[in-house]
C-alpha positions as CSV (number, residue, x, y, z in Angstrom):
1,M,0.0,0.0,0.0
2,G,1.4,3.4,-0.9
3,S,1.8,6.5,1.2
4,E,-1.4,7.6,2.8
5,K,-2.7,10.9,4.0
6,S,-3.3,11.6,7.6
7,N,-6.1,13.9,8.6
8,S,-8.5,14.6,11.4
9,N,-11.1,12.3,9.9
10,S,-9.0,9.1,10.1
11,T,-7.1,6.8,12.4
12,F,-4.4,5.9,9.8
13,S,-0.8,5.1,10.8
14,K,2.1,5.5,8.5
15,H,4.1,2.8,10.3
16,S,1.7,-0.1,10.2
17,N,-0.2,-1.9,7.5
18,S,-1.6,-4.7,9.7
19,F,-5.3,-5.4,9.6
20,R,-7.4,-4.5,12.7
21,V,-11.1,-4.7,13.4
22,P,-12.4,-1.2,14.3
23,T,-13.2,-0.7,18.0
24,Q,-16.2,1.2,19.5
25,S,-13.9,4.1,20.1
26,D,-13.1,4.2,16.4
27,L,-16.8,4.2,15.6
28,D,-17.6,6.9,18.1
29,L,-14.7,9.0,16.8
30,L,-15.9,8.7,13.3
31,F,-19.5,9.6,14.3
32,F,-18.6,12.7,16.2
33,T,-16.0,14.1,13.9
34,N,-17.9,13.4,10.7
35,S,-21.5,13.4,11.8
36,R,-22.6,15.6,8.9
37,T,-20.7,13.5,6.4
38,C,-22.2,10.3,7.8
39,F,-25.7,11.6,7.3
40,E,-24.9,12.8,3.8
41,N,-22.9,9.8,2.4
42,S,-24.5,6.7,1.1
43,D,-24.2,3.3,2.6
44,E,-21.5,2.4,0.1
45,K,-19.3,5.4,1.0
46,L,-19.7,4.6,4.7
47,E,-18.6,1.0,4.0
48,E,-15.6,2.2,2.1
49,K,-14.5,4.4,5.0
50,M,-14.8,1.5,7.4
51,R,-12.6,-0.7,5.2
52,D,-10.0,1.9,5.0
53,M,-10.0,2.5,8.7
54,A,-9.8,-1.2,9.5
55,G,-6.3,-1.6,7.9
56,Q,-4.6,1.0,10.1
57,K,-3.7,1.5,13.8
58,P,-4.7,4.7,15.6
59,L,-2.0,7.1,16.7
60,P,-1.0,6.9,20.4
61,C,-2.6,10.2,21.1
62,Q,-5.9,9.0,19.6
63,R,-6.3,5.7,21.5
64,D,-7.8,6.9,24.9
65,A,-9.0,10.4,24.2
66,P,-11.8,11.9,22.2
67,S,-10.9,13.8,19.1
68,S,-10.1,17.5,19.2
69,A,-13.2,18.1,17.2
70,L,-15.3,16.3,19.9
71,K,-13.7,18.3,22.6
72,S,-14.4,21.5,20.7
73,R,-18.0,20.6,20.2
74,R,-18.5,19.8,23.9
75,K,-16.8,23.0,24.9
76,L,-19.0,24.9,22.5
77,A,-22.1,23.3,24.0
78,A,-21.0,24.0,27.6
79,N,-20.3,27.7,26.7
80,F,-23.7,28.0,25.1
81,D,-25.5,26.6,28.2
82,N,-23.5,28.8,30.5
83,G,-24.2,31.8,28.4
84,R,-27.9,31.0,28.4
85,N,-28.0,30.5,32.2
86,N,-26.1,33.7,32.7
87,E,-28.5,35.6,30.5
88,E,-31.5,34.2,32.4
89,K,-29.9,35.1,35.7
90,K,-29.3,38.6,34.4
91,K,-32.9,38.9,33.4
92,M,-34.1,37.8,36.8
93,S,-31.7,40.2,38.5
94,D,-32.8,43.1,36.4
95,S,-36.5,42.3,37.0
96,G,-35.9,42.5,40.8
97,K,-34.1,45.8,40.9
98,G,-35.7,48.2,43.3
99,L,-38.0,45.7,45.0
100,P,-38.1,45.4,48.8
101,D,-36.7,42.4,50.5
102,L,-40.1,40.6,50.8
103,D,-41.3,37.0,50.4
104,T,-41.5,36.6,46.6
105,N,-44.2,33.9,46.9
106,T,-47.7,35.3,46.4
107,S,-50.6,34.3,48.7
108,E,-52.3,32.4,45.9
109,E,-49.2,30.2,45.3
110,N,-49.0,29.5,49.0
111,G,-52.6,28.4,49.2
112,S,-54.6,31.4,50.4
113,P,-55.9,34.6,48.8
114,Y,-56.7,36.1,52.2
115,T,-53.2,37.0,53.5
116,M,-49.8,38.1,52.2
117,N,-48.0,37.6,55.6
118,E,-45.0,35.3,55.2
119,R,-45.2,33.7,58.7
120,F,-49.0,33.1,58.4
121,L,-48.6,31.4,55.1
122,K,-45.5,29.5,56.2
123,S,-47.1,28.1,59.4
124,F,-50.7,27.6,58.4
125,K,-52.8,26.0,55.6
126,N,-56.5,26.0,54.7
127,I,-56.8,29.7,55.8
128,E,-60.5,30.7,55.6
129,P,-62.2,33.9,56.9
130,I,-64.9,33.2,59.6
131,G,-65.5,36.7,61.0
132,E,-64.7,40.4,60.8
133,G,-65.4,43.5,62.9
134,G,-64.3,47.0,63.5
135,F,-61.0,45.7,64.9
136,G,-59.9,43.4,62.1
137,N,-60.5,40.0,60.5
138,V,-60.7,36.5,62.0
139,F,-59.6,33.3,60.2
140,K,-59.9,29.6,60.7
141,A,-56.5,28.0,59.9
142,T,-54.8,24.6,60.3
143,A,-51.3,24.6,61.7
144,K,-48.9,22.7,59.4
145,L,-46.9,21.5,62.4
146,D,-49.5,20.0,64.7
147,E,-52.4,19.7,62.2
148,R,-54.8,21.4,64.7
149,T,-57.2,24.1,63.6
150,Y,-57.0,27.5,65.3
151,A,-58.6,31.0,65.1
152,V,-56.2,33.6,64.0
153,K,-57.2,37.3,64.5
154,R,-55.6,39.9,62.3
155,V,-55.8,43.6,63.4
156,Q,-53.9,46.7,62.7
157,F,-51.1,47.1,65.2
158,T,-51.9,49.7,67.8
159,K,-51.2,50.2,71.5
160,N,-54.7,49.0,72.3
161,V,-54.3,45.6,70.6
162,E,-50.9,45.2,72.1
163,R,-52.6,45.6,75.5
164,E,-55.2,43.1,74.4
165,V,-52.6,40.5,73.7
166,K,-50.8,41.1,77.0
167,E,-54.0,40.8,79.0
168,L,-55.3,37.8,77.0
169,A,-52.0,36.0,77.4
170,R,-52.2,36.0,81.2
171,L,-55.8,34.8,81.4
172,E,-56.3,31.1,82.1
173,H,-59.8,29.9,82.6
174,E,-62.1,27.3,81.1
175,N,-64.6,29.9,80.1
176,I,-62.1,32.3,78.4
177,V,-60.9,31.8,74.8
178,R,-57.5,30.3,75.1
179,Y,-54.5,32.3,73.8
180,Y,-51.6,30.5,72.2
181,C,-49.2,33.1,70.6
182,S,-49.0,36.2,68.5
183,W,-46.7,37.9,66.0
184,D,-46.5,41.1,64.1
185,G,-45.9,41.6,60.4
186,Y,-47.0,43.3,57.2
187,D,-50.3,42.4,55.6
188,Y,-53.4,43.9,53.9
189,V,-56.5,44.3,56.1
190,T,-60.1,43.9,54.8
191,Y,-62.4,46.6,55.9
192,P,-65.8,45.3,57.2
193,D,-68.0,47.9,55.5
194,S,-66.7,47.6,52.0
195,R,-65.0,44.2,52.1
196,Q,-62.2,45.8,50.2
197,K,-58.5,45.3,51.1
198,S,-56.4,48.2,52.3
199,D,-54.5,50.0,49.6
200,K,-51.1,49.1,51.0
201,E,-49.6,46.7,53.4
202,I,-49.7,47.9,57.0
203,I,-48.2,46.6,60.3
204,C,-50.6,44.0,61.7
205,L,-50.8,42.0,64.8
206,F,-51.8,38.3,64.4
207,I,-53.3,36.5,67.5
208,Q,-53.5,32.7,67.5
209,M,-56.3,31.5,69.7
210,E,-58.5,28.6,70.4
211,L,-61.1,27.9,67.7
212,C,-64.7,27.7,69.0
213,E,-66.3,25.4,66.5
214,Q,-69.9,26.2,67.4
215,G,-69.5,29.9,66.7
216,P,-71.0,32.8,68.7
217,L,-73.6,32.5,71.4
218,E,-76.2,34.2,69.2
219,N,-76.0,31.4,66.7
220,W,-76.4,28.8,69.5
221,I,-79.5,30.6,70.8
222,E,-81.1,30.6,67.3
223,K,-80.2,27.0,66.7
224,N,-81.4,25.6,70.0
225,R,-84.2,27.9,71.1
226,R,-87.0,25.4,70.1
227,D,-85.4,22.5,71.8
228,R,-87.5,21.1,74.6
229,K,-84.5,21.0,76.9
230,Y,-83.5,24.5,75.9
231,H,-84.0,26.2,79.3
232,E,-82.0,23.6,81.1
233,M,-79.2,24.1,78.6
234,A,-79.6,27.9,78.8
235,Q,-79.2,27.9,82.6
236,N,-75.9,26.0,82.2
237,K,-74.6,28.5,79.7
238,C,-75.5,31.4,82.0
239,L,-73.6,29.7,84.9
240,Q,-70.5,29.3,82.7
241,L,-70.8,32.9,81.5
242,L,-71.0,34.2,85.1
243,K,-67.9,32.2,86.1
244,G,-66.0,33.7,83.2
245,V,-66.9,37.3,84.0
246,Q,-66.1,36.7,87.7
247,Y,-62.7,35.5,86.7
248,I,-62.1,38.6,84.5
249,H,-63.0,40.9,87.3
250,S,-60.9,39.0,89.8
251,E,-57.9,39.7,87.6
252,G,-58.6,43.4,87.8
253,L,-59.9,43.7,84.3
254,I,-63.1,45.1,82.6
255,H,-64.1,43.5,79.3
256,R,-66.3,46.5,78.2
257,D,-67.8,44.8,75.2
258,L,-69.7,41.8,76.4
259,K,-72.4,40.7,73.9
260,P,-73.6,37.4,72.3
261,Q,-71.3,38.0,69.3
262,N,-68.2,38.1,71.5
263,I,-69.2,35.0,73.5
264,F,-68.5,31.6,71.8
265,I,-69.3,28.0,72.2
266,S,-66.5,25.4,71.9
267,R,-66.7,21.9,70.5
268,E,-67.1,20.6,74.0
269,D,-70.2,22.9,74.3
270,K,-68.5,25.3,76.7
271,I,-68.9,29.0,77.0
272,K,-65.8,30.9,75.9
273,I,-65.6,34.7,76.4
274,G,-63.5,36.3,73.7
275,D,-62.7,39.4,71.7
276,F,-60.8,41.4,74.4
277,G,-60.3,44.3,72.0
278,L,-61.7,46.8,74.6
279,V,-60.4,45.1,77.7
280,T,-58.9,47.6,80.2
281,S,-57.5,47.5,83.6
282,L,-59.2,48.9,86.7
283,E,-55.9,50.6,87.5
284,Y,-56.3,53.1,84.7
285,G,-57.5,56.4,86.0
286,T,-59.1,57.7,82.8
287,L,-61.3,55.5,80.7
288,T,-62.4,55.9,77.1
289,E,-65.9,57.3,76.5
290,N,-68.4,55.5,74.3
291,R,-66.3,52.3,73.9
292,G,-68.4,49.2,73.3
293,T,-71.5,48.1,71.4
294,K,-74.2,50.7,72.0
295,S,-77.1,48.3,72.5
296,Y,-75.2,46.5,75.3
297,M,-73.5,49.6,76.8
298,A,-74.3,50.6,80.4
299,P,-75.7,54.2,80.8
300,E,-72.5,55.4,82.5
301,Q,-70.3,54.1,79.7
302,S,-71.1,57.2,77.7
303,G,-68.8,59.0,80.1
304,D,-65.3,58.4,81.3
305,K,-66.0,57.3,84.9
306,Y,-67.1,53.7,85.2
307,G,-65.9,50.4,86.5
308,K,-66.5,46.7,86.2
309,E,-70.3,47.3,86.8
310,V,-70.6,48.0,83.0
311,D,-69.9,44.3,82.5
312,I,-72.7,43.4,85.0
313,Y,-75.2,45.5,83.0
314,A,-74.3,43.8,79.7
315,L,-74.4,40.5,81.5
316,G,-78.0,41.2,82.7
317,L,-79.0,41.9,79.1
318,I,-77.4,38.7,77.8
319,W,-78.9,36.6,80.6
320,F,-82.4,37.9,79.6
321,E,-81.6,37.3,75.9
322,I,-80.5,33.7,76.6
323,L,-83.5,32.8,78.7
324,S,-86.1,34.5,76.6
325,A,-84.8,33.0,73.4
326,C,-86.8,35.5,71.4
327,S,-86.5,36.1,67.7
328,H,-84.6,39.1,66.4
329,H,-88.0,40.9,65.6
330,E,-89.3,40.2,69.1
331,K,-86.1,41.4,70.7
332,M,-86.2,44.7,68.9
333,K,-89.7,45.4,70.2
334,V,-88.8,44.8,73.9
335,W,-85.2,45.9,74.0
336,P,-85.7,49.6,74.9
337,D,-87.7,48.6,78.0
338,V,-85.4,45.8,79.0
339,R,-82.5,48.2,78.9
340,E,-84.4,50.3,81.5
341,G,-84.9,47.2,83.7
342,R,-88.6,46.8,82.7
343,L,-88.9,43.1,81.8
344,P,-91.9,41.7,80.0
345,Q,-94.5,40.2,82.3
346,S,-94.4,37.0,80.5
347,F,-90.7,36.7,81.2
348,T,-91.1,37.5,84.9
349,N,-93.9,34.8,85.1
350,Q,-91.8,32.2,83.4
351,F,-88.6,32.9,85.3
352,P,-89.6,34.2,88.8
353,A,-86.3,33.4,90.4
354,E,-84.1,35.0,87.8
355,A,-86.1,38.1,86.9
356,P,-85.4,40.0,90.1
357,I,-81.7,39.3,89.8
358,I,-81.6,40.5,86.2
359,K,-83.6,43.7,87.1
360,K,-81.0,44.6,89.7
361,M,-78.2,43.9,87.2
362,L,-79.8,46.4,84.9
363,S,-80.1,49.2,87.5
364,R,-79.3,52.6,86.0
365,D,-77.4,53.3,89.2
366,S,-74.2,51.3,88.9
367,S,-73.8,51.1,92.7
368,G,-77.1,49.2,92.9
369,R,-75.9,46.3,90.8
370,Y,-74.7,43.0,92.1
371,S,-71.1,42.0,91.7
372,A,-70.3,38.9,89.6
373,S,-69.4,37.0,92.8
374,E,-72.8,37.9,94.4
375,I,-74.7,36.9,91.3
376,L,-72.9,33.6,91.2
377,T,-73.8,32.9,94.8
378,L,-77.4,33.7,94.1
379,F,-77.5,31.7,91.0
380,K,-76.2,28.6,92.7
381,S,-78.7,28.9,95.5
382,V,-81.7,29.0,93.1
383,D,-83.9,25.9,93.5
384,K,-86.9,25.1,91.4
385,G,-89.9,27.0,92.6
386,N,-87.8,29.4,94.8
387,S,-88.2,33.0,93.7
388,L,-85.4,34.3,95.9
389,K,-87.5,37.3,97.0
390,T,-85.7,37.6,100.3
391,H,-82.4,38.2,98.4
392,T,-83.7,41.0,96.1
393,Q,-85.8,43.2,98.4
């Protein structure tokens, strides 16, 4: 065989003419370095190249290494990928310029359209609104860690709500909504009147509390008022409510906003006093005027000099409301008189033992009202058929 050319497309050797079967490395080398030629050539041309290659040994530098063309191709591909990745990173970097250091995940991506707060979304799932008021929003949410469902109240951060948390955190009683923890952070707040979110994120306080599955007391009254055992159940609820108020007062606090909407029923059918947004200490010398819900406010609450007796007045109204179990329409007709301590004759006839106590609780003169402890003592001493007239004269 004569002199042969050596080029990058072959594995010819000038020093050997021995016959050798092509190895897989040879085939790979041929494919990568001449891929375009392989696809363009016919089968006959490919066979001819294979026969030519079989008669020669590869050069030492070609035995265990890929061809320079293959290296070049791989390097080119790597550079292309790196360039593309760098370009994408640059785009992402440019898009984030000027943005604050906030959680980039949206609330929808985290499973709730109701909050943008990072900790709320990180710690809870199945976030659903269950109530709202002048002080904020209340959600039902399941903790991801312990899989328990809680109530989470979200309010704009103020000194008043900070005080609420501090007072709620120290209260431990079976008839008070249990407090677990709280945190502050940015979020949007939904306004009760318009149901529209605030225009911008504001500093909010989040209060994690016990969830009362049966909802507020007013719902319980409506649901059970036609039950034949209603009055027996109602007396039990009143007793629990009295115990809760007595405990609040024993801690030197005034609730100031007792009403059926702020009193809840737990899964275990227990009364739970909640919503301490207006709670205040008896130690404060000056109290806020007109704080509370007007239809349950004591007469003196329109001024700035009052004490725990305002809770007793509201409690008298609630006690009447529980026992009478009247409809909303009926309540509206009698409510102005009840607030003056004038109870319907039908109610007095049906509840001869309780009516005199409630009347005294509704006295316009706060000094004439019983204390929570006194009412509890009277309540426990009530026997069927005993009107307790000797106690109320």
